[in-house]
N, C-alpha and C positions, 0 to 999 in steps of 0.2 A: 561889224567884222568885215574884213577885207579877204577876198578870195583871189588867188593868183595861179599863173601857171608855174609849176616847179619843174626844172629840168636838171638833170645830171650834166656833166661835162660832155658825155657822148651824144648829147641831143636826144636822150630817151625821155619820154614824157613821162614823168613820175606822177603828177597830180594835175587834174583839170578841173577847175572850179570857177564859179562866177561867170560863166559864159554868156548867161542871158544878157548882162550889161554889155559885153563886148558885141554881141550880135545886134543889140540895140543901137550902139554907137556906129557900128560899121556897115550893118545891112548884110553882113556876110554870115555863112554858116558856121558853126562851130569847127567843122572839118578844115574849111578854108582858112579860118583864122589860125589853127594850130599849124596848118601846112606852111602858110606865110610866115609865122613866127620862126619856124624851124629853119626855113630857108633865108631868114633875114642875115644881111652882112654882118651885123653886130655878132649875133648867135654863131655864125660861121667863124669869124675871127676868134671869138672866145674859145670855141672848140678846137681851132686848129692849132692853138698855142701861141697866136700873135697879139693876145690881149690879156692884160692882168690888172688887178686892183690891190692895193695894199694900204695899210694904215697910213695916214699922212705924216710920217716921221722916219727918218732913217733907221733901218733896223736889219735884221739878218735877211729877211725876204727882199728887201731892196738891193742888198748886195749881190744875193743871188741873181736877181733878175738883171742887174747891171752887167755881172760877169758872164750871162747868158746872151747878152746882146739887145736887151730891152733899154728903152729909153722913156724917161717920164715925160708925158705929154700934157699933164695938166691935173685938175682936181675935178672930181665929179661928186654929186650928192647921191649917195646909195640910200634907197628907203629903209634898209635894215641896218646898216653900218654907219650911216651918217657921212661925213666928209672923207673921201677915200683919193689917193693917188691913182691915176690911170698911167698903165704902161703899155707901150707898143713894141713890137718887133718888126723890123722891116723884112720885107722878103728877101732882100739881098744878104741879110745876115742869118736867115733861117738854115 
């Protein structure tokens, strides 16, 4: 069984589990791990609306992102969804 941090888009911690393994790996307290996670640049970009993931095929979501100024920057492997397209929005187009 895998335990993970589950966050909503607003950065609110919904569930915190499996922290013993993170503590062992990092030597940090659960509070420090949570704080560093929520302050990480990737989480901040996702919450700010500058980062998105879609299915790896043209569809309605990719058209909306393109019209909103996003550009596809590559593919990433999502642990739940498999291969996804990564989209980013430049600050200048925000």
